[in-house]
C-alpha positions in Angstrom: 53.6 208.0 71.4 55.0 206.2 74.4 58.7 206.2 75.5 58.5 202.4 75.5 57.5 202.2 71.9 60.3 204.6 70.8 62.9 202.7 73.0 61.8 199.4 71.5 62.2 200.7 67.8 65.7 202.3 68.5 67.1 199.4 70.4 65.8 196.8 67.7 67.2 198.8 64.8 70.8 198.8 63.6 72.2 202.3 64.8 73.8 202.8 61.3 70.3 202.5 59.6 69.0 205.5 61.6 69.7 209.2 60.9 69.6 212.1 63.4 68.2 215.5 61.6 67.9 218.9 63.1 67.0 222.0 61.3 67.0 225.5 62.7 67.4 229.0 61.0 70.9 228.8 59.5 71.8 225.3 60.8 71.1 221.9 59.4 72.4 218.7 60.8 71.9 215.4 59.1 73.9 212.7 60.6 74.3 209.0 60.7 73.5 207.4 64.3 76.4 205.3 65.3 75.1 203.9 68.7 72.2 203.8 70.9 72.9 202.8 74.6 71.1 203.1 77.9 71.6 206.0 80.0 71.3 205.7 83.7 68.0 204.1 84.8 65.5 205.9 82.6 67.2 207.4 79.7 68.8 206.6 76.2 71.9 208.0 74.7 71.9 208.4 70.9 75.5 209.1 69.6 75.6 210.4 66.1 78.7 211.4 63.9 79.7 214.7 65.8 77.7 214.6 68.8 74.8 213.1 70.9 71.6 213.6 72.7 69.7 212.1 75.5 65.9 211.0 75.7 64.3 210.5 79.0 61.2 208.6 79.8 59.3 211.9 80.2 60.5 213.5 77.1 57.9 214.5 74.7 58.3 212.0 71.5 55.8 212.2 68.6 55.9 209.8 65.6 55.6 211.8 62.4 55.8 211.1 58.6 59.3 212.9 58.0 61.4 215.6 59.3 60.4 219.0 58.6 62.5 220.7 55.9 63.7 217.5 54.4 62.6 215.6 51.4 62.8 211.9 52.2 60.6 208.8 52.8 60.9 207.2 56.2 60.0 203.9 57.4 59.5 205.6 60.8 60.3 209.1 62.2 60.3 210.5 65.5 60.0 214.1 66.6 62.0 214.4 69.8 61.8 217.2 72.4 64.1 217.4 75.4 62.9 217.5 79.1 62.2 221.3 78.8 59.9 220.5 75.7 62.3 222.1 73.4 62.7 220.5 69.9 65.9 218.7 69.7 65.5 217.1 66.4 64.2 214.0 64.6 65.4 210.3 64.7 64.2 208.4 61.5 65.0 205.4 59.5 65.0 206.0 55.9 63.3 203.8 53.3 
């Protein structure tokens, strides 16, 4: 999956239609996205209720069917890793 495709999807979608999801042992975050904005020259900031994360052009982004540990149907779902290749969550558009 290319960063460009990810960027095209998030900038062409109304932020309130997207959801950020992170599940780790003992922690579950499922929050509505409130804004998506450019960050410096080659990044994106995704703000969600209670926080934010950054995605850079070199981050590993993979398209998947749905977030792990969540029963939902998605129009599109992205598994996002940070610049250190650590999983930082999913960004998805529910059906």
